[in-house]
Structure formats: structure tokens, C-alpha cells
C-alpha positions, 0 to 999 in steps of 0.5 A: 810971661810967668803963665807961658813959662809955666806952660813951657815947663809943662811941655818940657816935663810931659815930653821928657816923662814920655821919652823916659817911658818909651825908652824904658819900654823899648829897653826892658818891657817889650820883647827883644831878640838877642839884645835888638829891638823886634817889632814890638819895640819898633812900634814904640819908636813913633812915640818916642820920636814925637815925645823927643820933639815935644821935649826939645821944644819944651826944653828950649822954650823953657830957656827962652821964657826963663831968660825973659822972666829973669830979665823982666822983658819980652821974648823978642828982647831976650832973643839976643844972642849975646844975652843967651850965650852969657845965660847959658855959659855963666849962670848956673840955671842957664848951664843946667837949662842948656845941658837938658836941651842938649840931652833932649836933642841927642835923644831926638837924633838917636831916636830915628835909628837906635835898635841895640838895647845898650844904646837904648839904656844909655839914652835912658840914662842921658834923658834922666840926667837931662830931665833932673839937671835944672831941679838942682837950681830949684831951691836956693840954698838961702832957704834952708834944708838945701840938700833935703829939699833937692835930693827929695825933688830929684827922686820925686821927678825920676819916680814920676818919669818912670811912673808916668812915662811908663803909662804913657808908653803901655797905653801906646802898645798894641793889644797883643804887646800890652799883656807881655809888658804890663806885668813887668811894668806893674812891679816898677810902677809900685816901687815908683808910687812908693818913691813919688809918695815919700819924696813928695811928702818930704819935699813939702815938709822941707819947702814950707810950713803948713801950720802957718800957710795951710791956706795958701794957694801953694798949700792948696795945690800941694793938697790937690796933688796929694789927692790925685796921688792917692787916686793914682795909687788906688787905680794902681792897686786896681791894676795889680789886682786884675793881673793877679787873675791872669786867666780872666783879665778884661783888657778892654776895661784895663785899657780904659782905666789906663786912660784915666790913670794917664789923664790924672797923671797929666793933671798931676804934672800941671800941679807939679809944674805950677809948684816948680814955677812959684815960690813956697812960703818959707819954713820959719827960722831960715830967713836969718842970713849967714854965710853957711846958709847962703853957700851951704844951705844949712847953719854952721854946726857947733865945734865938732866933738866925738858925740857930735860927729857920731850922732849928728845927722843932716839928711842928704835925700838924694844919697839916702834915696840911692842907698835905700834903693840898693838896700831894698834890691839887695834885701829883695834878692836875698828874699827871692833866693830864700823862697827858691830854697837857696841860701845866701851867706849871712857874712855877705849881708853883713858886709853889704849892710856895713858898706851902706851904713858907712856910706850914710855916715860919710854923707848924712851922718856927723861926718857928712855934716862936718865935711861941708865946713872943714877940709880935714873932715872932708878928707875923713869922709872921702876916705870912708867913701872911697877906702872903707865903705866900698870893701864892704859893698864889695864883699857883699857880692851884689852882682853875684846876687843880681845874676842869681835873681834878676829876671831872664829872658821871656822867650829863648831869644830875649836877653832879659835883665840878667842878660843885659847886665852880663853883656855889660860886664863882658863888653869892651867897656867892662873889659877896659874898666876892669884892667888893673891899670885903669882902675888904679888910674881912676883910683888914685889918678883922679886925686890929683886930677881933682885936688891939684886943679881948679875942679875941687874948688868949682865942685865945692860951689854946688850941691851937684859937685858934692853929689859928684864927688861922693858918687865918684869916691864910692864907684872908684873905690868899689871898681878898685877893690872889686878887682883886688878882693872881689868875689863877684864875677869878673870879665878879667882874671887878674893874677894874684901877683899883679894884685899885690903889685897894684896894691903896693903901687896904690899905697905909693901913689896915695902916700905921695899925694898926701905928702904933696897936699901936706906940702901945699902952701895955698889953699886948694879949695879956692877959699871955699871953707874960709868963705863960710867964716866958720868960728871954730875952723881956725886957719884953713891952711893948717886944717888942709895939711890935717886933712893930708895927714888923715888921708895918708893914715886912713888911706894905708890901713885899708890897702894894707888889709886888702894886701893881707887879704890878697895873700891869704886868698892866694895861699888858699887858691894854691892849697885848693889847687894842690888838693884838686891835683891830689884828688885827680892822681888818686883817682887815676891811680885807683883806675890803673892810670899813671898820674902826671908825675909818672907821665912826666917821668915816661916823657923824659925817658922817651926823650933819653932813649931818642938821644941814645939812638941818635949818632 
């Protein structure tokens, strides 16, 4: 049974990787025309259909064989509809596997007719979400290093999907289309190879102790996977070396090397599937039971102090990976501008760096660590992620940098990556999202939806919930301050007076939320923090009231700063407009033309003459 489970997991992964590679190539690698697929993209549809079918079979097969393995029965016995429904609706692993099967089915349905690049990008995002969903249940919290192991494994799977799936898609292209797609994929493959190597190393370190278990089967398979990865990196180097000499590329030899690369990748995926299906030797010192380790995945930290909050570090690998990617893209954009001879304001770079640093502090630093054990520190982390970090990110103008440096279309008709970003900004969704009322509803309205319903207690129970809250706080804050003080291009021009009204409304709503939280007489976390049995926490309800007061204080200050900045921008804008009018009037006077005031006076005089002529 364990063997068959591994087989279907392999089919699941290889089908999902091929789906990601197909969608990636159709959306970004081959030529499109005005945002629609051309003949080159249509050729990949057959690969997308076939890989979608394989993924669906693997996803549903994984559900059945995993359930049979858990129950210790045959597949026939596991086919009971009541048992399957209970597994998919009540067990966390079953829910993630059901979500994966649903995403695979959606991709299969749309694989027959999707032509717009925007829809392909959405399907690509859904595919990645479905592919990594079960990963969040692949490492028990009681095994220790939960955030580190889960986050690194998620990054590992996503990077493998881009790398392996991309190679499959490039291999499926015709000899005419391959030279067009390969140079762009080469850049992505380099980034993916780096991510695979780093995340795989971190995950292996988090899962086992090689000093005591170096000769175990698990360790030997990891060593084999490392060697295979080294070979793949070497092949990638040969590819880039070949592409560097564009005038004398042997595409026949390139295709043969690509076939070898794909074969090694299949073997690597087989080894990775085996590793995910078999438990690893635990690292020493994590077997001792405690409520904190069994629920959160890390031991209870000592009582908080200023030094411990500032210098403690509990890595959240997935957030670190996301932030590292943002930094790498930003730095690359600045370097591209520098090589072009353009200058990028240092202040924007500093602001972006501060936004990244505060985000890391609120998720992996001391604040992020203690936020997992105390509601008051959770509220501090929330305010940093939703109120402080977004200001730095917005002032860093990342979208302006992207629009100035992203690749444009390779032909006059192709939209390109830059064009896709512009299309997203000016789409109906982009216009609706940048409406100040919508942004305010997401920014402040989500507070009540999260903390005054059962949603907060549900999200606190899982690593996925923690990740969702962190990303939501950051995205909601970015959207709000992007509209108010953003320097990036906005599809909707918002008047300064409207911005000020929205800021006052946000301040009032936030104050009302904080007062309501301080007045609550019941725990809104469903007893989550109390279940951790943290010795220094004290009364959880009192800690919750402290969190409400912290939210009030920390939430008002950034809004006041944004309010002052809005007034300053308004005055500067009026001053620039007045100077522009004065320059135009002076230019008209120099040319002997009347200015606007003279034209208006003449207009009034003509009206007076007409009135006098009328009886």
C-alpha cells in the first residue's frame, strides 16, 4: 500500500509540474498577440490537456491510497463514501488533498479553451496553490522547526515546478519556437535552481540530524538527490554557455541535452516523492512533548524583554523566501536602470529596504516569535505588517521600477511581461480595488471580519492560517497606503480631499475596533493562547485587552503621519500648478498673447455688451 501511495504521489507531482510548465510557457515564454495565444501557444495546449489529466488522476489516486494507508485497509474498503466525505471535510490533510484535486479539475476544464493571457496567469496561480497545498501537512508540528521545514519545502516544490515543468514545456516546443522561448526560460531556470538548492538544504537540515543518521536510507536518498541536483545545475550551466553564443547554437545537440536533463529531473522527482512519503529521522532534542511544540512547532520562549524581542529569531522560511525574492527583483531592477545610465532615487531604495526589514521583524524576528504565544504581541505584529511596513514598501515605488525594467514584447504585437502588468493595473479588478471605499473596506472592514468572528480562532490553529493573516495584513496595508500616499501609477486619480476623508474614516473605524476589542468579555481566539500554557502570559483576557490598546495606539500614529503627508503633497501640488500657470501666462505675454485672466475679462465684457443691446 505504501508503494502504491508513493506511485500516485509521483504521478501527482509530475502531472502538476507539467501543468505549471505548460501554463508558464503559454503565458510568458512563447509569443502572444495582444494578450491572446498564437499558434506557438496553441501547440502547448496538447501538453496542458495531457498533463492536466495526469494531475487529476494523481490527485484523486493520492486521496484514495492515502486514506487507505491511514486506515490500514484496502482501497476497496476505503471507497466508502461516508469515510471519504469525513476524511475530506474533517481531517486537515484530507482538506488540503481535496483542494489540490479541485484545482487540478479546474485547470483540466479550462485547458480546452483558455486563450487570454490573463486567464492563463490565473490558472498558473491556482495550479501552484493546489500543488503546494498538501505540503502544509507534510511536517508535524511536534517534530519541531515547523515554520522552517514547511516554508522551505513549499519554496522547494514551487521552484521545482517552474524548473522541471519549464524543461518539459521547452521540450514540447517545435524547433521553430524553442529558440524564442529558451533565452527567457534560462533566466527563470537560474533563479529556480538557486531556490531549489537553498530550500532543499534548509529542509534537509530541519528534518534530520546527519551526524547520527547519515547512513540511513532517508539520508542516502537525500545524498542521491543532491548529486542529481548538482548534475542538473551543471547541465543548466552548459545551456547558458550555449545560449551566450547566439550565432552558432547547435539546437539538435541542445535538444539532446534537454532530453537528458528531463530524464534526470524525473529521477529527482521520484526521489523527492519517496522522501515525502517516508518519515525522516528526527533531529535530536525535539522529541520532548510540550503544548507549545505540539501546537506551534517550537518551544515556549523565555519571558519577553526588550533585548529578547529585538534579537530573537525564529525563521519563517516561506516569508523569508517571499521577502528575499522581492529584494532580489528590486535590486535587479535598480541594476538594470544603472546599466542603462538612469538613476533611481536612493530614498526609494532605503524606504523599500525598511519595509522589508520591518516585515521580516514582524514574521521571523522577535516580534514574530512572541506573536505566536501572546495576543498583545500578535497585535503588535499585525500593526507593523498592516500599518508600518506597507508605508516603506509603497514609498519604494516597486511598480514604477517594474514598469521601467520589465521585458517588453519581443514583437510589435506581443504584450510582454510589462504589458501584462499594465493590463492588470488597468483591468476592471484593478480599477475596483483602487477605489478608496473598497480599499478602506478591505483595510478596516477585514478587522471586524477576522477578529469578531470564528475566523481568527480557525486561522490560528494552522501554519497556513498564520501565513494567510500575515500576507493579508501586508497586502491590505499596501493597497490602502498605495491609494493615499503612493508614488506608483494609479489607474484611478483620487483627489486629495477624498484621501483626507478616507484617512479620517480609517482613523475612526480603527479606534472603534480597538475600543470594541478592549471591551470584549470573552476570548476571541477560541482559547488558542491559553492552550499553549505559556508560564509568563498571565490572564489571556487581560492580555487581549492590552492588545486592543496597543492596536489603538500603533494604528493611529501611521494614519496621522499619512494625513500630514497628504496635506504636504496637496500643497506642493497646488504650488506646482500655480507655477505652471504663471509660466504659461508669462510665455503667452512674451508672445503677445493674452493670458487666461485677460481672456476671462474680455469674455465678461462681451456678455455686458450683449446685455446692453438687448431691449
